[in-house]
C-alpha positions in Angstrom: 43.7 -11.5 -35.5 40.4 -9.6 -35.3 40.5 -5.9 -34.4 38.1 -6.7 -31.5 40.9 -8.8 -30.0 43.2 -5.8 -29.6 43.2 -2.5 -27.9 43.6 0.7 -29.9 47.1 1.0 -28.5 48.0 -2.5 -29.7 46.3 -1.9 -33.1 48.3 1.3 -33.6 51.5 0.0 -32.1 51.7 2.8 -29.5 53.8 2.0 -26.4 55.7 3.9 -23.7 58.7 4.5 -26.0 56.5 5.9 -28.8 54.8 8.2 -26.3 58.1 9.5 -25.1 59.3 10.0 -28.7 56.3 12.0 -29.6 56.6 14.2 -26.5 60.3 14.9 -27.3 59.4 15.8 -30.9 56.9 18.4 -29.5 59.3 19.5 -26.8 56.8 18.5 -24.1 58.8 18.1 -20.9 58.2 17.0 -17.3 58.4 20.7 -16.4 55.4 21.3 -18.8 53.5 18.5 -17.1 54.2 20.0 -13.7 53.1 23.5 -14.9 49.8 22.1 -16.1 49.2 20.0 -13.0 49.8 23.2 -10.9 47.1 25.0 -12.8 44.5 22.3 -12.3 43.0 24.1 -9.3 42.1 27.1 -11.4 40.6 24.9 -14.1 38.6 22.8 -11.6 37.2 25.9 -10.1 36.0 27.2 -13.5 35.3 23.9 -15.3 31.5 24.3 -15.5 31.8 27.8 -17.0 34.5 26.6 -19.5 32.3 23.7 -20.7 29.2 25.8 -20.9 30.9 28.6 -22.9 32.5 26.0 -25.1 29.2 24.4 -26.1 27.4 27.7 -26.4 30.0 28.5 -29.1 29.8 25.1 -30.7 26.0 24.8 -30.9 25.9 28.2 -32.5 27.3 26.5 -35.6 24.4 24.8 -37.4 26.5 21.9 -38.7 27.7 21.0 -35.2 24.2 21.5 -33.7 22.9 19.0 -36.2 25.6 16.5 -35.4 24.8 16.7 -31.6 21.2 16.3 -32.4 19.4 16.5 -29.0 19.6 17.7 -25.3 20.5 14.2 -23.9 23.4 13.9 -26.3 24.6 17.4 -25.5 24.5 16.6 -21.7 26.6 13.5 -22.3 29.1 15.5 -24.4 29.4 18.1 -21.7 30.3 15.5 -19.1 32.9 14.0 -21.5 34.3 17.4 -22.3 34.6 18.2 -18.6 36.7 15.0 -18.1 38.7 15.8 -21.3 39.7 19.2 -20.0 40.5 18.1 -16.5 42.7 15.3 -17.9 44.7 18.0 -19.7 45.8 19.3 -16.3 46.2 16.0 -14.6 50.0 15.9 -15.0 50.0 12.2 -16.1 50.2 11.5 -19.8 50.8 7.8 -19.9 49.4 4.9 -21.9 45.9 5.3 -20.4 45.8 9.0 -21.3 46.9 8.2 -24.9 44.4 5.4 -25.2 41.6 7.8 -24.2 42.8 10.3 -26.8 42.9 7.7 -29.5 39.4 6.7 -28.7 38.3 10.3 -28.9 39.6 10.4 -32.5 37.9 7.2 -33.3 34.5 8.4 -31.9 34.8 11.7 -33.8 35.5 9.9 -37.1 32.6 7.4 -36.6 30.0 10.2 -35.9 31.2 12.1 -38.9 33.0 15.1 -37.4 35.3 16.4 -40.1 38.9 17.3 -39.2 38.3 21.0 -39.8 35.4 21.0 -37.3 37.5 19.1 -34.8 40.4 21.6 -35.1 38.1 24.5 -34.8 36.6 23.1 -31.6 40.1 22.5 -30.2 41.1 26.1 -31.0 37.9 27.4 -29.3 38.5 25.3 -26.2 42.1 26.4 -25.9 41.1 30.1 -26.3 38.6 29.8 -23.4 41.0 27.9 -21.2 43.8 30.4 -21.8 41.5 33.3 -21.0 40.5 31.7 -17.8 44.1 31.0 -16.9 45.1 34.5 -17.8 42.3 36.0 -15.5 43.5 33.9 -12.6 47.3 34.0 -13.1 48.8 37.4 -12.3 52.4 36.5 -13.1 52.8 37.1 -16.9 55.8 34.8 -17.3 54.1 32.0 -15.4 50.9 32.5 -17.4 52.8 32.3 -20.7 54.7 29.2 -19.5 51.4 27.4 -18.8 50.0 28.5 -22.2 53.1 27.1 -24.0 52.8 23.8 -22.1 49.1 23.6 -23.0 49.9 24.3 -26.6 52.4 21.4 -26.7 50.1 19.0 -25.0 47.2 19.9 -27.3 49.5 19.3 -30.3 50.4 16.0 -28.8 46.6 15.1 -28.5 46.0 16.2 -32.1 48.7 13.9 -33.4 47.0 11.0 -31.6 43.5 12.0 -32.8 44.6 12.4 -36.4 46.4 9.0 -36.3 43.0 7.4 -35.6 41.4 9.6 -38.3 44.0 8.4 -40.8 43.8 4.8 -39.7 40.0 4.8 -40.0 40.2 6.3 -43.5 42.7 3.7 -44.5 40.5 1.0 -43.1 37.5 2.4 -45.1 39.7 2.4 -48.2 40.7 -1.2 -47.5 37.1 -2.3 -47.0 36.1 -0.5 -50.2 39.0 -2.2 -52.0 37.9 -5.6 -50.8 34.3 -4.9 -51.8 35.5 -3.7 -55.2 37.6 -6.8 -55.6 34.7 -9.1 -54.6 32.5 -7.2 -57.1 35.1 -7.5 -59.8 35.5 -11.2 -59.1 31.7 -11.6 -59.2 31.6 -9.8 -62.5 34.4 -11.9 -63.9 32.6 -15.0 -62.8 29.4 -13.8 -64.4 31.2 -12.9 -67.6 33.0 -16.3 -67.6 29.7 -18.1 -67.1 27.9 -16.0 -69.7 30.8 -16.6 -72.1 30.6 -20.3 -71.5 26.9 -20.2 -72.1 27.3 -18.3 -75.3 30.1 -20.7 -76.4 27.8 -23.6 -75.7 24.9 -21.9 -77.6 27.2 -21.3 -80.5 28.0 -25.1 -80.6 24.3 -26.1 -80.6 21.8 -26.5 -83.3 18.9 -24.2 -82.7 16.1 -26.6 -83.5 17.3 -29.9 -82.0 19.7 -28.8 -79.3 22.3 -31.3 -80.6 25.8 -30.2 -81.4 26.1 -28.4 -84.8 28.5 -29.1 -87.6 31.2 -26.8 -86.3 31.2 -28.6 -82.9 31.0 -32.0 -84.6 34.2 -31.4 -86.5 36.0 -30.1 -83.3 34.9 -33.0 -81.2 35.6 -35.6 -83.9 39.2 -34.3 -84.3 39.6 -34.2 -80.6 38.3 -37.8 -80.1 40.4 -39.2 -83.0 43.6 -37.8 -81.4 42.6 -39.2 -78.0 41.8 -42.6 -79.5 45.1 -42.8 -81.3 47.0 -41.9 -78.2 45.1 -44.5 -76.2 45.2 -47.1 -79.0 41.4 -47.4 -78.9 38.9 -47.7 -81.7 36.5 -44.9 -82.7 33.2 -45.3 -84.6 31.1 -42.8 -86.5 27.3 -43.3 -87.1 26.1 -41.2 -90.0 22.4 -41.3 -90.9 19.5 -39.3 -92.4 15.7 -39.5 -92.6 14.5 -41.3 -95.7 12.5 -39.2 -98.2 12.6 -36.2 -95.8 11.8 -33.8 -98.7 8.7 -35.8 -99.6 7.6 -35.7 -96.0 7.9 -31.9 -95.9 6.1 -31.5 -99.3 3.3 -33.9 -98.3 2.8 -33.2 -94.6 4.3 -29.7 -94.3 7.4 -28.4 -92.6 5.8 -28.6 -89.1 5.8 -32.4 -89.4 9.4 -32.3 -90.7 10.5 -30.2 -87.8 8.8 -32.6 -85.3 10.6 -35.5 -86.9 14.0 -33.8 -86.5 13.3 -32.9 -82.9 12.3 -36.5 -82.2 15.5 -37.8 -83.9 17.5 -35.6 -81.5 15.5 -37.0 -78.6 16.1 -40.6 -79.7 19.9 -39.9 -80.2 20.2 -38.4 -76.7 18.4 -41.4 -75.2 20.5 -43.9 -77.1 24.0 -42.7 -76.7 26.5 -42.8 -73.8 27.5 -39.7 -71.9 30.9 -39.6 -73.7 29.3 -39.8 -77.1 28.8 -36.7 -79.3 25.4 -36.5 -81.0 25.3 -33.9 -83.8 23.0 -32.5 -86.4 25.2 -32.5 -89.5 22.8 -30.4 -91.6 19.2 -30.7 -92.9 18.0 -34.2 -92.0 21.5 -35.7 -91.6 22.8 -36.6 -88.2 26.1 -38.0 -86.8 27.1 -39.7 -83.6 30.7 -39.9 -82.6 31.4 -43.0 -80.4 34.9 -42.7 -78.8 36.4 -46.1 -77.8 33.5 -48.0 -79.5 34.1 -50.8 -82.0 32.0 -51.4 -85.1 30.0 -54.0 -83.3 29.3 -51.7 -80.4 28.3 -48.9 -82.7 25.9 -51.2 -84.6 24.2 -52.0 -81.3 23.7 -48.3 -80.7 22.4 -47.8 -84.2 19.9 -50.6 -83.7 18.7 -49.0 -80.5 18.2 -45.7 -82.4 16.0 -47.5 -85.0 13.9 -49.3 -82.4 13.3 -46.1 -80.3 12.6 -44.0 -83.5 10.1 -46.7 -84.7 8.2 -46.4 -81.4 7.4 -42.8 -82.4 7.1 -43.1 -86.2 6.2 -46.4 -87.8 5.9 -44.8 -91.2 9.3 -43.0 -91.3 12.6 -44.8 -91.8 16.3 -44.1 -91.3 19.3 -45.0 -93.4 22.4 -45.5 -91.2 26.0 -45.9 -92.2 28.8 -46.8 -89.7 32.5 -46.4 -90.1 35.3 -47.4 -87.7 38.9 -46.4 -87.4 41.8 -47.9 -85.3 43.5 -49.6 -83.7 46.1 -50.6 -86.4 45.4 -47.6 -88.6 43.7 -44.3 -87.9 41.8 -42.3 -90.5 41.6 -38.5 -90.3 38.2 -36.9 -89.8 37.5 -36.2 -93.4 38.3 -39.8 -94.4 36.1 -41.2 -91.6 33.2 -39.0 -92.6 33.5 -40.0 -96.2 33.3 -43.7 -95.5 30.4 -43.3 -93.1 28.6 -41.2 -95.7 29.1 -43.8 -98.3 27.8 -46.5 -96.0 24.7 -44.4 -95.4 24.0 -44.2 -99.2 24.4 -47.9 -99.4 21.8 -48.3 -96.7 19.4 -46.2 -98.7 19.4 -48.9 -101.4 17.6 -51.2 -99.0 13.9 -50.5 -98.3 13.0 -49.6 -94.7 15.4 -48.7 -91.9 18.8 -50.2 -92.7 22.3 -50.2 -91.2 25.4 -50.7 -93.3 28.8 -51.2 -91.7 
């Protein structure tokens, strides 16, 4: 439930029983209430002087004057203070009275009145009221009885005001905690994303963007285990660029780099989403085809040759293909060795060649 759906009394779980308990703790009795109610005539007669003297004292304090800020605000505060003081001598201290006191605490907290300033102001107000009561109450015992009753009621008010102060502070702490948790989660997400990005970068070849040899071995082992569990074939295409050293020596390394980048482009365009295209090192490349038979791998290899020839009609590739499963599964080293051997057999044939 939202705070705006509840009154302050409901939010702070204050009911008639709680009010009675607090009064008893402070020894505030019905006799005290009657004493204060009986003195209301004196207060009502002197209320304007009490309020004026109170705010003359308060505005003499620079910090309070700055909080009040302007004449209009001061006028509104005087009217509110007038009601506050008269309510002290009303004789009825029920749920409505308590709710108004709780709201006073909430307002003071929101406008930034520190507890010390509030207590100082209450003490000033009580001193002025007691002096006025003393000047207008000849009976000493009666005057002291009213003063003690006022003390107990003001303490009652202070407990309510400070409850709202404390509740507001706890709410601020809770809001700060939630903000801190959101910020921490945001940082965690950023760290996780950055870690993932760095992990991905660490798996990629800087020039071609293909998976590097480290990632190749990880994915090959992973896909071999998956193929064996699923009783599916797995094929490995292994190839290099023919006479790559001669190309570098004759046309320069820029031409060689362009060829490697275009090999990567062709590989990415020719393979399936589940396949793993890698730069094994130098001008050697691999393509892991999970679930693909030798015949399916050969179709992919032919597609690679066709696409590469569209870019370079004077550069050829030698391709070897090895398959494992479904009756027997090689480990990664064994599969790489066979594919490598097939690639070197392809080199014995002039032009782009595929050996399976």
